[in-house]
Structure formats: C-alpha cells, structure tokens
BAFI-3210 file (N, C-alpha, C; in Angstrom, 3 decimals, decimal comma, padded with zeros to 6 digits):
// residues 59
n [1|2|3|4|5|6|7|8|9|10|11|12|13|14|15|16|17|18|19|20|21|22|23|24|25|26|27|28|29|30|31|32|33|34|35|36|37|38|39|40|41|42|43|44|45|46|47|48|49|50|51|52|53|54|55|56|57|58|59]
n.u [034,075|034,918|038,111|037,403|037,425|039,245|041,824|041,515|040,746|039,338|036,877|035,493|032,690|031,031|029,683|028,961|031,433|030,678|031,436|029,373|029,117|030,748|032,314|033,797|035,082|033,193|033,045|033,279|032,728|033,657|032,211|030,123|027,457|027,125|029,804|031,404|030,706|031,876|032,529|032,347|030,508|030,103|029,628|027,737|026,979|024,957|022,959|021,091|022,138|022,147|024,262|026,411|026,903|029,381|031,090|030,195|032,253|032,918|032,454]
n.v [-094,247|-095,956|-095,013|-092,426|-092,694|-094,304|-093,181|-090,230|-088,112|-085,598|-084,958|-082,834|-082,136|-080,729|-079,013|-077,841|-076,870|-075,191|-075,243|-077,084|-079,936|-081,392|-084,228|-085,987|-088,191|-089,119|-087,354|-088,725|-087,336|-087,721|-086,020|-084,065|-081,625|-079,858|-079,714|-079,317|-076,717|-074,796|-072,377|-070,740|-068,858|-065,277|-063,354|-060,554|-058,098|-056,714|-056,341|-055,308|-052,414|-048,970|-047,371|-045,845|-042,674|-041,786|-044,397|-045,286|-047,182|-045,392|-045,829]
n.w [-050,422|-048,610|-048,726|-047,916|-045,369|-044,211|-044,784|-043,637|-044,533|-046,584|-048,706|-051,619|-053,190|-056,226|-057,482|-060,716|-060,683|-058,173|-055,147|-052,745|-051,112|-048,369|-047,581|-045,262|-042,185|-040,185|-036,428|-034,017|-030,652|-027,340|-025,534|-023,780|-025,457|-023,336|-022,551|-024,003|-023,881|-021,946|-021,067|-023,090|-022,584|-022,084|-018,436|-018,359|-015,826|-015,288|-017,936|-019,215|-018,494|-019,507|-021,992|-022,001|-023,744|-025,023|-024,682|-026,954|-029,615|-033,269|-036,397]
ca.u [034,031|035,846|039,245|037,764|037,280|040,728|042,395|040,923|040,948|038,224|036,258|034,208|031,608|030,830|027,838|029,066|032,000|031,142|031,263|028,689|029,231|032,434|032,788|034,157|035,417|032,566|034,614|032,211|032,838|032,837|031,958|028,739|027,220|027,392|031,271|031,912|030,457|031,749|033,505|032,202|029,595|030,439|028,645|027,615|026,598|023,529|023,064|020,273|022,123|021,706|025,397|026,679|027,125|031,063|031,243|029,871|032,856|032,349|032,900]
ca.v [-093,696|-096,203|-094,160|-091,463|-093,296|-094,703|-091,843|-089,388|-086,959|-084,978|-084,795|-081,664|-082,154|-079,923|-078,825|-077,281|-076,242|-074,666|-076,504|-077,828|-080,806|-081,770|-085,624|-086,432|-089,298|-088,100|-087,716|-088,959|-086,617|-088,331|-084,588|-083,348|-080,166|-078,465|-079,839|-078,002|-075,318|-074,476|-071,199|-070,065|-068,002|-064,096|-062,756|-059,601|-058,186|-055,829|-056,374|-053,905|-051,103|-048,008|-047,751|-043,838|-042,162|-042,219|-046,070|-046,278|-046,043|-045,083|-046,770]
ca.w [-048,648|-047,317|-048,502|-046,804|-043,632|-044,000|-044,857|-042,792|-046,167|-047,011|-050,495|-052,025|-054,043|-056,652|-058,490|-061,938|-060,578|-057,227|-053,573|-052,909|-049,930|-047,902|-046,968|-044,536|-041,746|-038,355|-035,445|-032,364|-029,507|-025,655|-024,653|-023,781|-025,223|-022,101|-022,054|-025,525|-024,749|-021,183|-020,771|-023,473|-022,334|-021,086|-017,678|-018,013|-014,478|-016,117|-019,308|-019,177|-018,187|-020,159|-022,513|-021,772|-025,823|-024,980|-025,152|-028,419|-031,051|-034,370|-037,560]
c.u [034,822|037,467|039,101|037,392|038,706|041,707|042,775|040,752|039,623|038,432|035,273|033,626|031,108|029,663|028,604|030,412|032,225|030,604|030,365|027,847|030,808|031,923|033,671|034,113|034,494|033,430|033,698|032,812|032,677|032,456|030,434|028,599|027,798|028,828|031,578|031,658|030,899|033,150|033,524|030,957|030,431|029,696|028,671|026,569|025,337|024,168|022,201|020,928|022,578|023,176|025,615|027,318|028,817|031,512|031,211|031,538|032,613|032,812|033,782]
c.v [-094,699|-095,535|-093,354|-091,456|-093,858|-093,980|-090,862|-087,928|-086,407|-085,086|-083,515|-081,955|-081,329|-080,201|-077,921|-075,954|-075,275|-076,419|-076,564|-078,977|-081,092|-083,349|-085,704|-087,858|-088,159|-089,284|-087,615|-088,234|-087,478|-087,213|-084,812|-082,167|-079,477|-078,649|-079,102|-076,848|-074,401|-073,434|-070,204|-069,012|-066,142|-063,964|-061,237|-059,441|-057,114|-055,430|-055,609|-052,447|-050,174|-047,553|-045,612|-043,674|-041,703|-043,401|-046,162|-046,088|-045,970|-045,542|-045,671]
c.w [-048,281|-047,318|-047,504|-045,153|-043,332|-043,917|-044,249|-043,904|-046,340|-048,317|-050,506|-053,280|-054,710|-057,463|-059,937|-061,564|-058,794|-056,045|-053,451|-051,245|-049,940|-047,616|-046,514|-043,175|-040,402|-037,219|-034,320|-031,278|-028,358|-024,606|-024,923|-024,871|-024,195|-022,117|-022,662|-025,057|-023,096|-020,736|-021,668|-023,556|-021,406|-020,063|-017,516|-016,621|-014,871|-017,406|-020,255|-019,332|-019,236|-020,786|-022,640|-023,584|-025,557|-025,093|-026,254|-029,268|-032,210|-035,276|-038,627]
res [m|r|d|v|e|e|s|g|d|q|v|i|i|t|d|h|g|k|p|t|l|v|i|r|k|y|d|a|s|d|k|s|p|m|e|l|l|q|g|s|v|i|n|y|e|s|p|t|a|p|v|a|e|d|d|w|e|l|a]
***
C-alpha cells in the first residue's frame, strides 16, 4: 500500500484472472460537489413540450 501511496501508480486486483478491484492513491478534492457539477446541467426551456414527429431521428 505504501508503494501505491508513494508512486501514485494503481494496482488491479483480480479474481481468477477477472479484474475486481483497483487500488489507487486517494485524491482529495478541495472543491465541493456543487463546484464539480457547475456547468454540467443543460437548461431546457420547455421540458414537457410535445415533440413533433419530424424531430425524431430514426436509427
């Protein structure tokens, strides 16, 4: 664990060859959750307005 802390490298723990855990150095953020999310929300003027048939893109 000290090696991970000092080097900053991560270690992947496997269970029968399948990756199950990642051990990495904890990176404490000085920003609040609100600061991290700032600018990530899109503002919709009319989120409940009906959508016209032509507005849908067919796959």
